[in-house]
N, C-alpha and C positions, 0 to 999 in steps of 0.2 A: 406509518411514516417514521415514527420514533424508533421502532424496532429495526427498520431498514437502515436508518442512520447509524444506529449503534453497531449493527453488523458490519456495515461498510467501514466504520471507524476502527473496529477491531481487526478487520482484514487489512486495512491500511497500516495499522500499528504492527501487525504481525509481519507484513512484508518489509517494513523498515527494520525491524529487529533481525530478520533473516539476512538482509543485506549487510547490516552491521556485523553480524556474526561471521558471515562469509569474508568480509573485509578483514576482520580480526584474525581469521584463520589463514589469511594470505591468498585467497582466491582473487584472480584478476577479473573474472567475469561475474556478473550478477546471477544468482540462482533464480531470480524472478524474471518472467517474460516481460520485456519492456512495453509491449503493446497492452498487455493486461494491466500493468501498473499505471500506465498513462490513462486508461479508461477509468480505473478506480479513482485516480486523482482528479480527473475531470468531473466525475460524478460527485465526489466529495466537495469540490469547489462550487458546483451548481447548488448542492444542498445547503452549503454554508451561506450562500448568497441570498437564499430565501429568507 
């Protein structure tokens, strides 16, 4: 469980960094699939609530 939590946290952090970089470069659309990001965020919220 701890390893899974860490991997999800690293994945979430990586997605946030990629979005910030894309915004900095002037892209108007997100390079991350919104459904995938929503699923990861939902999973992280569930894990954090435990």
